[in-house]
Structures are given as structure tokens and as C-alpha cells.
C-alpha positions in Angstrom: 20.1 37.7 47.6 19.7 34.0 48.1 16.3 34.4 49.7 15.2 36.6 46.7 16.4 33.9 44.3 14.5 31.2 46.1 11.4 33.3 46.2 11.8 33.9 42.5 12.2 30.2 41.8 9.0 29.5 43.6 7.2 32.4 41.9 8.2 31.2 38.4 7.4 27.5 39.0 11.0 26.6 38.2 10.8 23.4 40.3 7.7 22.3 38.5 9.3 22.8 35.1 12.4 21.1 36.2 10.5 18.1 37.4 8.7 17.9 34.1 12.0 18.2 32.2 13.5 15.3 34.3 10.4 13.3 33.4 11.0 14.0 29.8 14.6 12.8 30.0 13.6 9.6 31.7 10.9 9.0 29.2 13.3 9.6 26.3 15.8 7.2 27.8 13.1 4.5 28.2 11.8 4.7 24.6 15.2 5.3 22.9 15.7 1.6 22.2 12.3 1.6 20.3 13.2 4.6 18.1 14.9 2.5 15.3 14.1 5.1 12.7 15.5 8.0 14.8 12.2 9.9 14.5 12.4 11.7 17.8 16.0 12.7 18.0 14.8 16.3 18.0 13.3 15.8 21.4 16.7 15.5 23.1 17.7 18.9 21.8 14.2 20.3 22.7 14.6 19.1 26.3 18.1 20.6 26.5 16.8 23.9 25.2 14.0 23.9 27.8 16.4 23.3 30.7 18.8 26.1 29.5 15.9 28.5 28.9 14.3 27.9 32.3 17.6 28.1 34.2 18.6 31.4 32.5 15.1 32.7 32.9 15.2 32.0 36.6 18.6 33.7 37.0 17.7 36.7 34.8 14.2 37.1 36.3 12.9 39.3 33.5 9.3 39.1 32.4 10.4 40.1 28.9 12.9 37.2 28.8 10.2 34.7 29.8 8.0 35.9 27.1 10.6 35.8 24.4 12.1 32.5 25.4 8.7 30.8 25.7 8.0 31.9 22.1 11.4 30.7 21.0 11.0 27.2 22.6 8.4 25.7 20.2 10.0 27.5 17.2 13.4 26.0 18.2 12.0 22.5 18.6 10.1 22.7 15.3 13.3 23.9 13.6 15.0 20.7 14.8 12.1 18.6 13.7 12.2 20.0 10.2 16.0 20.1 10.1 16.7 16.8 8.3 14.2 17.3 5.5 13.8 21.0 5.2 16.9 22.7 6.7 16.6 26.0 4.9 12.9 26.3 5.3 13.0 25.3 8.9 15.8 27.8 9.6 14.0 30.6 7.9 10.8 29.8 9.8 12.7 29.7 13.1 14.5 33.0 12.5 11.2 34.8 11.5 9.3 33.4 14.5 12.0 34.3 17.0 12.7 37.7 15.5 9.0 38.5 15.5 8.8 37.4 19.1 11.7 39.6 20.0 10.2 42.7 18.3 6.7 42.1 19.6 8.0 41.2 23.1 10.1 44.4 23.3 7.3 46.6 22.0 4.8 45.0 24.2 6.8 45.5 27.3 7.8 49.1 26.4 4.5 50.3 25.0 1.2 49.0 26.1 -0.2 47.5 22.9 -3.6 45.9 22.9 -3.3 42.3 24.1 -4.8 40.8 20.9 -1.8 41.9 18.8 0.9 39.7 20.5 -0.8 36.3 19.8 -0.6 36.9 16.1 3.0 35.5 16.1 1.9 32.3 17.7 -1.1 31.9 15.4 1.0 32.4 12.3 3.6 30.0 13.7 0.9 27.4 14.2 -0.4 27.7 10.6 3.0 27.5 9.1 3.8 24.5 11.4 0.8 22.6 10.3 1.7 23.1 6.6 5.3 22.1 7.1 4.4 19.0 9.2 1.9 18.0 6.5 4.5 18.5 3.8 7.1 16.5 5.6 4.8 13.6 6.6 3.8 13.0 3.0 7.4 12.0 2.4 7.5 9.4 5.2 4.7 7.0 5.7 5.8 6.1 9.3 6.1 9.7 10.4 2.8 10.5 8.7 1.1 7.7 10.6 2.3 9.2 13.9 2.3 13.0 13.5 -0.7 13.8 11.3 -3.0 12.4 14.1 -1.2 14.4 16.8 0.0 17.5 15.1 -2.6 19.6 16.9 -0.6 19.0 20.1 2.3 20.9 18.6 -0.1 23.7 17.5 -1.4 24.0 21.1 2.2 24.1 22.4 3.0 26.9 19.9 -0.1 28.9 20.9 0.2 28.7 24.7 2.8 31.3 25.4 1.5 34.2 23.4 -2.2 33.6 23.7 -1.7 33.7 27.5 -1.7 37.5 27.1 -5.4 37.3 26.4 -5.8 36.3 30.1 -4.0 39.4 31.3 -0.4 40.3 32.3 2.4 37.9 31.5 3.3 37.9 35.1 0.0 36.2 36.1 0.5 33.2 38.3 -1.9 31.1 36.3 0.4 31.5 33.3 3.6 30.3 35.0 2.1 27.7 37.2 -0.4 26.2 34.7 -0.2 27.3 31.1 3.6 27.2 30.5 4.0 23.7 32.2 1.2 22.5 29.9 3.8 22.9 27.1 5.9 20.3 28.8 3.0 18.0 29.4 2.2 18.2 25.7 5.7 16.9 24.9 5.4 14.1 27.4 2.0 13.1 26.0 3.5 13.2 22.5 6.4 10.9 23.5 4.1 8.5 25.3 2.0 8.2 22.2 5.1 7.6 20.2 6.2 4.8 22.6 2.8 3.2 22.4 2.8 3.2 18.6 6.4 1.9 18.4 5.4 -1.1 20.5 2.4 -1.7 18.2 4.6 -1.5 15.1 7.1 -3.8 16.7 4.4 -6.4 17.3 3.2 -6.0 13.7 6.7 -6.4 12.4 7.2 -9.6 14.5 3.8 -11.0 13.4 4.7 -10.2 9.8 8.1 -11.8 10.1 6.5 -14.9 11.6 4.2 -15.2 8.7 7.0 -14.7 6.2 9.1 -17.4 8.0 6.2 -19.8 7.9 5.9 -19.1 4.2 9.6 -19.6 3.7 9.5 -22.9 5.7 6.7 -24.2 3.5 8.7 -23.3 0.4 11.6 -25.3 1.9 9.3 -28.3 2.6 7.9 -28.3 -0.9 11.3 -28.1 -2.4 12.3 -31.1 -0.4 9.2 -32.9 -1.7 10.1 -31.9 -5.2 13.6 -33.2 -4.8 12.3 -36.5 -3.5 10.1 -36.7 -6.6 13.1 -36.3 -8.8 13.0 -32.6 -9.3 9.3 -32.1 -10.0 9.4 -28.5 -11.2 5.7 -28.1 -12.3 4.5 -29.3 -8.9 6.8 -26.7 -7.2 5.7 -23.9 -9.5 2.0 -24.6 -8.8 2.8 -24.3 -5.1 4.6 -21.0 -5.7 1.6 -19.6 -7.6 -0.7 -20.7 -4.9 1.5 -19.3 -2.1 1.9 -15.9 -3.9 -1.9 -15.7 -4.5 -2.8 -16.4 -0.9 -0.1 -14.1 0.5 -1.3 -11.1 -1.6 -5.0 -11.9 -1.9 -4.7 -12.1 -5.6 -7.6 -13.4 -7.7 -5.1 -15.3 -9.9 -1.4 -15.9 -10.4 0.6 -17.2 -13.4 4.2 -18.4 -13.0 6.7 -18.5 -15.9 10.3 -19.7 -16.2 12.9 -18.4 -18.6 14.2 -20.8 -21.2 17.7 -19.4 -22.0 18.2 -21.7 -25.0 15.0 -20.6 -26.7 15.1 -17.0 -25.5 11.5 -17.3 -24.2 9.5 -17.7 -21.1 7.3 -20.7 -20.6 4.1 -20.9 -18.4 4.3 -23.5 -15.7 1.3 -22.8 -13.5 -2.0 -20.9 -13.4 -3.7 -20.6 -10.1 -7.1 -19.0 -9.6 -8.9 -16.8 -12.2 -6.3 -15.2 -14.5 -7.6 -13.1 -17.4 -5.3 -13.1 -20.4 -3.3 -9.8 -20.9 -2.3 -10.4 -24.5 -3.9 -11.2 -27.8 -5.7 -14.6 -27.8 -6.2 -16.6 -31.0 -9.7 -16.7 -32.4 -9.7 -20.5 -32.1 -9.5 -20.3 -28.3 -13.0 -20.5 -26.5 -13.8 -17.3 -24.7 -14.5 -19.1 -21.4 -12.6 -19.3 -18.2 -11.6 -22.9 -18.9 -10.6 -22.0 -22.5 -8.4 -19.2 -21.4 -6.8 -21.3 -18.6 -5.9 -24.1 -20.9 -4.4 -21.7 -23.4 -2.4 -19.8 -20.7 -1.1 -23.1 -19.3 0.8 -23.8 -22.5 1.8 -20.2 -23.2 5.3 -19.4 -24.5 6.4 -15.8 -25.0 9.6 -14.5 -26.6 11.9 -12.4 -24.3 11.1 -8.7 -24.6 7.6 -9.3 -26.1 4.7 -7.7 -24.2 4.6 -7.1 -20.5 5.6 -10.6 -19.4 8.5 -10.8 -21.9 9.7 -7.3 -20.9 9.9 -8.3 -17.2 11.7 -11.6 -18.1 14.2 -9.6 -20.1 14.8 -6.6 -17.8 14.1 -8.1 -14.4 12.1 -4.9 -13.4 9.0 -5.4 -11.3 5.8 -3.8 -12.5 2.8 -2.4 -10.5 0.0 -1.4 -12.8 -3.2 0.1 -11.4 -4.7 1.2 -14.7 -4.1 -1.6 -17.2 -6.6 -0.1 -19.7 -4.1 2.7 -20.3 -1.0 0.4 -20.7 -0.3 -0.4 -24.3 1.5 -3.6 -23.3 -1.7 -5.1 -22.0 -4.7 -6.3 -24.1 -8.0 -6.1 -22.2 -10.6 -8.8 -23.0 -14.2 -7.6 -22.4 -15.4 -11.0 -21.1 -12.6 -11.0 -18.4 -11.7 -7.4 -17.7 -8.6 -6.9 -15.4 -8.6 -4.4 -12.6 -5.0 -4.2 -11.7 -1.8 -6.2 -12.1 1.6 -6.9 -10.5 4.5 -8.5 -12.3 7.6 -9.6 -10.3 10.7 -11.4 -11.6 12.3 -14.5 -10.0 16.0 -13.5 -9.5 19.1 -15.3 -8.4 21.6 -12.4 -7.9 21.3 -10.6 -11.2 20.1 -13.6 -13.3 16.4 -13.7 -14.3 15.0 -17.2 -14.0 11.3 -16.5 -14.2 8.2 -14.2 -13.8 5.1 -14.2 -11.7 2.0 -12.3 -12.8 -0.6 -11.4 -10.1 -4.0 -10.1 -11.2 -7.2 -8.8 -9.6 -10.6 -8.6 -11.3 -12.3 -5.3 -12.2 -14.7 -5.8 -9.3 -11.9 -6.4 -6.7 -10.0 -3.6 -4.8 -6.7 -2.4 -6.1 -3.4 -3.9 -4.9 -1.6 -1.9 -2.2 2.0 -1.0 -1.9 2.3 -3.4 1.0 1.0 -6.2 -1.2 3.4 -5.3 -4.0 6.3 -5.5 -1.5 4.9 -8.9 -0.3 4.8 -10.2 -3.9 8.4 -9.2 -4.4 9.4 -10.9 -1.1 7.6 -14.1 -2.0 9.2 -14.1 -5.4 12.6 -13.8 -3.7 11.8 -16.8 -1.5 10.6 -18.8 -4.5 13.7 -17.9 -6.6 16.1 -19.6 -4.1 13.9 -22.8 -4.1 13.5 -22.9 -7.9 17.3 -22.5 -8.2 17.7 -25.5 -5.8 15.6 -27.6 -8.2 17.7 -26.4 -11.1 20.8 -27.4 -9.3 19.3 -30.9 -8.6 18.5 -31.3 -12.3 21.9 -30.1 -13.4 23.6 -32.5 -11.0 21.4 -35.4 -12.1 22.2 -34.7 -15.8 25.9 -34.8 -15.0 25.4 -38.2 -13.2 27.6 -37.1 -10.3 28.6 -39.9 -7.8 26.8 -38.2 -5.0 23.8 -36.2 -6.2 22.9 -35.0 -2.7 26.4 -33.6 -2.1 26.3 -31.8 -5.5 23.0 -30.1 -4.8 24.1 -29.0 -1.3 27.3 -27.6 -2.8 25.4 -25.6 -5.5 23.0 -24.2 -2.8 25.9 -23.1 -0.7 27.5 -21.4 -3.6 24.3 -19.6 -4.6 23.9 -18.2 -1.1 27.4 -16.7 -0.9 27.9 -13.0 -2.0 29.2 -12.9 -5.5 31.6 -10.1 -4.6 32.6 -8.3 -1.5 31.8 -4.5 -1.3 34.5 -1.9 -2.0 34.5 0.7 0.7 36.8 3.7 1.2 37.4 3.0 4.9 37.5 -0.8 5.0 39.0 -3.7 3.0 37.9 -7.3 2.9 39.7 -10.6 2.5 38.3 -14.1 2.7 38.5 -17.7 1.8 36.0 -20.6 2.1 37.0 -24.2 1.6 34.1 -26.6 1.7 34.6 -30.2 2.9 33.1 -32.7 0.5 29.6 -33.7 1.5 29.4 -31.1 4.4 28.6 -27.6 3.0 27.5 -26.1 6.3 29.4 -22.8 6.5 27.5 -19.6 5.7 28.8 -16.0 5.5 27.4 -12.8 4.1 28.3 -9.1 3.8 25.1 -7.0 3.5 25.6 -3.2 2.8 22.4 -1.4 3.7 23.4 2.3 3.7 26.4 4.6 4.1 26.3 4.1 7.9 25.2 0.5 8.1 27.1 -2.6 7.0 26.2 -6.1 8.3 28.7 -9.0 8.4 27.4 -12.4 9.2 29.2 -15.8 9.6 27.6 -19.0 10.7 27.9 -22.8 10.9 24.9 -25.1 10.6 25.2 -28.4 12.5 24.8 -31.4 10.2 25.5 -31.5 6.5 24.1 -31.9 3.0 20.9 -30.5 1.6 19.2 -30.2 5.1 22.0 -27.9 6.3 21.8 -25.9 3.0 18.1 -25.4 3.2 18.5 -24.1 6.8 21.0 -21.6 5.4 18.4 -20.6 2.9 16.0 -19.7 5.7 18.6 -17.9 7.7 19.8 -15.8 4.8 16.2 -14.9 3.8 15.3 -13.8 7.3 18.6 -11.9 7.6 17.9 -9.9 4.4 14.4 -9.2 5.7 15.4 -7.9 9.1 18.6 -6.0 8.3 16.4 -3.6 6.3 14.4 -2.6 9.4 17.1 -0.9 11.6 16.8 -3.5 14.3 19.7 -4.1 16.7 22.0 -7.1 16.2 20.6 -8.9 19.3 17.1 -8.4 18.0 18.0 -9.8 14.6 19.4 -12.9 16.3 16.3 -13.2 18.4 14.0 -13.0 15.4 16.0 -15.5 13.4 15.9 -17.8 16.4 12.1 -17.5 16.8 11.7 -18.1 13.1 13.9 -21.2 13.0 13.2 -22.9 16.3 10.6 -25.6 16.0 10.9 -25.8 12.2 14.1 -27.7 12.2 15.4 -30.8 14.0 17.5 -30.3 17.1 20.4 -31.8 15.2 20.3 -28.9 12.7 20.8 -25.9 15.0 23.2 -23.2 13.8 25.8 -20.9 15.4 25.6 -17.4 14.1 27.6 -14.2 14.6 26.6 -10.8 13.3 28.1 -7.4 13.5 26.8 -4.0 12.3 29.5 -1.5 11.3 29.2 2.2 10.7 31.9 2.6 8.0 32.0 6.3 8.6 32.7 6.2 12.3 34.0 2.7 13.0 31.2 2.1 15.6 30.4 -1.6 15.8 27.4 -3.5 17.3 28.1 -7.2 17.8 25.9 -10.1 18.8 26.7 -13.8 19.0 24.7 -17.0 19.0 27.0 -19.9 20.1 29.7 -19.0 17.6 33.5 -18.8 18.3 34.9 -15.5 19.7 35.5 -12.7 17.2 39.2 -11.8 17.1 40.2 -8.1 16.8 43.7 -6.7 16.2 43.9 -3.5 18.2 46.6 -1.5 16.4 46.8 1.3 19.1 47.3 -1.4 21.8 49.4 -3.8 19.8 47.4 -6.9 20.8 44.7 -9.2 19.8 41.4 -8.9 21.6 38.7 -11.5 21.7 35.0 -10.5 21.8 33.0 -13.3 23.3 29.5 -13.7 24.8 28.0 -16.7 26.5 25.1 -17.7 24.3 23.4 -20.7 22.7 23.0 -21.4 19.0 19.8 -20.5 17.2 17.2 -23.2 16.9 17.6 -24.7 20.4 15.1 -22.7 22.5 12.5 -20.3 21.0 12.6 -17.8 23.9 16.4 -17.5 24.0 17.5 -13.9 24.5 20.8 -12.6 23.0 22.9 -9.6 24.1 24.7 -7.1 21.9 27.8 -5.2 22.7 29.3 -2.1 21.1 32.9 -1.1 20.4 34.8 1.1 18.0 37.5 0.2 15.6 40.1 2.6 14.4 42.4 2.7 11.3 44.6 -0.5 11.0 42.4 -2.5 13.3 41.5 -6.0 11.9 38.4 -8.0 12.5 38.8 -11.8 12.0 35.7 -14.0 11.6 36.2 -17.8 11.3 34.3 -21.1 11.6 35.0 -24.3 13.6 36.6 -26.0 10.6 39.6 -23.6 10.8 40.5 -24.0 14.5 39.5 -27.7 14.6 41.6 -28.7 11.7 43.8 -31.7 12.7 47.3 -32.6 11.6 48.8 -36.1 11.3 49.7 -36.0 15.1 46.1 -35.6 16.1 46.6 -32.0 17.2 44.1 -29.2 16.5 45.1 -25.9 14.9 43.4 -23.9 17.7 42.5 -20.3 18.4 46.1 -19.7 19.7 47.6 -20.4 16.2 45.0 -18.1 14.6 45.8 -15.3 17.2 49.5 -15.7 16.7 49.1 -15.4 12.9 46.9 -12.3 13.2 49.5 -10.7 15.5 52.3 -11.5 13.1 50.7 -10.4 9.9 48.4 -7.6 11.0 50.2 -5.1 8.9 49.3 -6.8 5.6 46.2 -6.2 3.6 43.0 -7.9 4.5 43.3 -10.2 1.4 46.9 -11.1 2.3 46.0 -11.9 5.9 43.3 -14.3 4.7 45.7 -15.9 2.3 48.3 -16.3 5.1 45.8 -18.1 7.3 44.7 -20.3 4.4 48.3 -21.3 3.7 49.1 -21.9 7.3 46.1 -24.1 7.9 47.0 -26.2 4.9 50.6 -26.5 6.0 49.5 -27.5 9.4 47.2 -30.2 8.1 49.8 -31.6 5.7 48.0 -34.4 3.9 45.2 -34.9 6.4 41.6 -35.0 5.1 39.4 -31.9 5.7 36.4 -33.0 7.7 34.6 -29.6 8.0 34.1 -26.5 6.0 36.7 -23.8 6.6 35.8 -20.1 6.3 37.7 -17.0 7.2 36.6 -13.4 6.7 39.0 -10.6 7.4 37.9 -6.9 7.7 40.6 -4.2 8.0 40.0 -0.6 8.8 41.9 1.9 6.7 
């Protein structure tokens, strides 16, 4: 019996298939960390199915079973591949294919049908597969980039089992030792191609991020120059127009700012060649210089025309056929080819508009350039708001203008409200020390299964610390939309910041990504204090710490992430140095021990109540001592 089984294993090339399946598993494990968009999750189920199929086939030893299962394999994997986007269509296709394989398989082995009939199933499967793959890839640009080039591999995999009948009997050694294993090699090749492309995309993302960070840094430098010039807004707006034009390869860019008192938008800068997109008075010379001079002094009521509409609604516009848009007036001497309009926004407040244009002879803007324009407008918005804060403080004649600006920047960076989630509650307080303004925190909801919480402390104080916060926040909001791991996020922030700030202005940073549906957390730390967790099922406070250095110290620093799960009534406690380093009139620090004791004592309260208890306790501890550093506490409680 045993000898027969061994002989059968050798005959059916089971060991060869098993070796290839192990190779698939190792390959999947290797590239799993690259699969940030979960494109190839179907491959795990496919490999599992292959192993089960080959094991059962070896034990059963039926030629009919081999045929039927080999037909079912690609159908099953294709079913998983289509499952997320087309579950019903994929299921129907899988059932039809497998049923057809069963019928034809049984008939073929009972009655001797001509060999050309059986491959019909696989050929039809391949045609349907190509159509479904094409339909799905049109919905996802990244999948499209990968699969449309290589979809023929899936077609070959689908064709192999049945078309092998054309070579003769299904028991032919060439089939089991060569053609069937080629299925597995096809999957391995497909995964290797995916891995190669993911590395290329990762490099592109890093290069793109580096360019964006450089742009942001230049914005920060120019805002500093404008501040030193007494809040020179026209100078800054010209730089904004120039940066947007160069970043998007625009022929021309106009920038406008909203005048709330006059309910209008006012032109501040014109860069490059910008054709007018509205009626121009007859008195204006129809020359490039004449149009430019008129546009430079343009004022438009809110809601009037395209520019006024963007300034009123805050909705970006991407227009590829301006001649068919009744909001745009085309001038024959300067025809416009395409146009992008993006607002300058601070939270939900519209502070300005940028209009990007290309001539009729230039290529159309792309979706990527539209996204870049929106990104640059977001950078510019924060910097413009900084100048507004400077002007506002100057008009109030505050005692310390620098401190007032830094405070306004810090407030602008904070989330206006914390999200409301069914499974989590939030509580917080943030008390700034006069003249410091170096604490930063943020709560960034991305999707139903991804919520980022960030807390940090910039070394130093004042405007310089606040501008570093601007850079950190901008990079964070860029990367958290890319599904990168928390350690990768810290690494990219570090690479973006290091070398662009003084060593005296490094920053500690702590980030956690929570899946609100499952409680799974991924945590990474860059020189910040330990995260405290109340574990309700254990009745104790746990500290999550990791040896690391702050961002901004060494460009090639690597960070490590750790994962854990929180359950109902668990409490996460984030805090900054100013809390535990608060000093009383006896020179004693508040310390982590006091914070831990308080969390242990009041863990059963709501998140907001816990935060308030900590705030009150720190104030009681300090008595009348002066606060020397910002104090921030963020409490997250699982329900």
C-alpha cells in the first residue's frame, strides 16, 4: 500500500508541485510588506487551494479528479481575484466553469469524445477572464498598470489543463511533469513581476515625497523671508504662483486672495503667460502686456464667473474643454487649451484661489498634475495663513509679535474637532506655555479601518518650532493616504526633515494606526515618551516603549513598528514632556508614575473625564509655579 502511494506520488509529480507551492509561499511572505494596497491577497487562497487539490489528488489517484481539479484551480483563483469588486459575477463565472469542467470531465472519461471538445471550457474561461480583468482594471489605475500587461499569463494558466488533451491522454507524463507545473511557474512569475513593480512604485513615491518636501521647505523659507519683511504678502503670492507653475508645468498661473469685507477676490500675482478667461474691457490693449497689467489689478465678486465660484464654494475645477464652459470667455488672440482652478483652504475657510492655464498648443493637464496643484495649494494655504496671523498680531500691537504668530500657527494646525466613532471615544487638553508653542497632535481618520493618532514635541520654541510643525503635518497628511506602515511614515518624515532644520530643532514624534473595527494597532515611536495603555482585562497599566531617536537627527535612521490589540474599556494615553516634567514649588517633577497612578485610578471614567482629571491633577501639583513647557494629553478609550 505504502509503496503504491510512493509510486503514485512520483508518477503524478507531487513532489515537484509541492516544491513549487513552497516557493510560492516563501515568495508571498517576502513581498507581503510591499503589498500596501492588498492587491495580491487572492494569491494566498490560491496557493492554499493548490496544496489541498494536489494532496487530495495524490491520495485519490483518479485521472478524472486530476482533470476536474486542474480546471477548477484557475477558476477558483480568478473567483477570488474578482471577489472584492464583482462578487456575484465572479461567483457565477466560477460555478459555470467548474460545473462545465465536471460535466465534460465525466463525459470525457466515460465516453470517448473527440479531444478538441474538452478545451472549449478553458478557451471560454480565458475569454471571459480577459473581459473581467479588463473591466476591473479600468476601475483601479494601479491594478490596471500591473495586470493589463500580464493578463495573458492568467489566460495561459487557464488554458493549460484542458488543452493538454490535444496532446493525447490525460495520463501522459508530459502533462503531469511539465504542463501542470507550468501553472505554478506562471503564478511565481506573476508575483515576481508584482514585487518588481512594487519596488519601482515605492521608489517613485519616495522621490515624489522628496520633491514635495523640498517644495514645502521652500514655502517655509519664503514665509520666513516675508515675515522678516514685515508680512510682505505680494512677494509671497508671487512665489506661490511661480512654485505652482513649475510644479505642474503650467504656462501661466494667477493667484487670488479672498477679501471677506468686500465679498470679492483680488489678484495678487500673475506668473507666466495667462490668457484672460472673462470679458475684458475694450480699452485694454489686446497684447500679452496689456492683459497681464489688467489681470494684475483684477477684482472679482464672490460667485461671479469661474474664479468667483471657486472662491465661494471651495471646489476645485479641472476643465479640459474650456470652449464648452459657459463660465469661461475665450479670446481669439490668446486661446486657452485647458485650465485648473484650486482653492486655498484653511480647514473649511476659503482664503484664496489659484488658476493654472495651458495654451491651446500645449498638452492637456493630467490627473496627476491636478493632484499636484491641489497639494501645492494646500502647502501655500498654511503659509499664507501664517502671514495673515503675523499681520493680525501686528495690528493688535501685541507685546511679543513672534509669540503671537507662533501661537496662531499652532492653533491652526490642531484639529478643529475630534472624530466621533462608535467604538472609540476621545478626550484631550493642550495648554501652551507662553512663547513656546512646540506641542503638536493630530487625529487623522482615513477610512473605516484606518485611524491615525499623532503626538509630537518640537525642540525649541516660537515661529521656528511652529514652521517645523507645518512641515511635519503636511508630510503626515501626504503619507497617511498611501497605506504605508507607521515605521515607514516616521522614516519618510525623518528623511524629509533632516538637513532642512537646525539640530536644535529636532522633534520627537509618536504615531499609531488603529483599526476601529478590530482594535488592531500599529505603533511606532521617534524619541517620544512611552505610550501608556490601561489593559482592562489585566487590571494594569502597560507601557509601550521603543528605543529610538527623534526625527531630524540622522537622515538614515530606521524606526521599528509594533502591533497590539486593544479591547473594550482599554485606554490609550498620549502625552508630552510638559506634563511629566511639570515642577511644583519643591522642585519635584510630576513624573510618569503620577500619570500611571491616575490612569489606574480613573480608568473607568470616560475619555474626556480622564483627560480632565489629569489636567486638574497637574495644576494642583504645580500650585502657583510657572508653566515652562506646553502640556498636551490625548486619551483614547475603546468602547
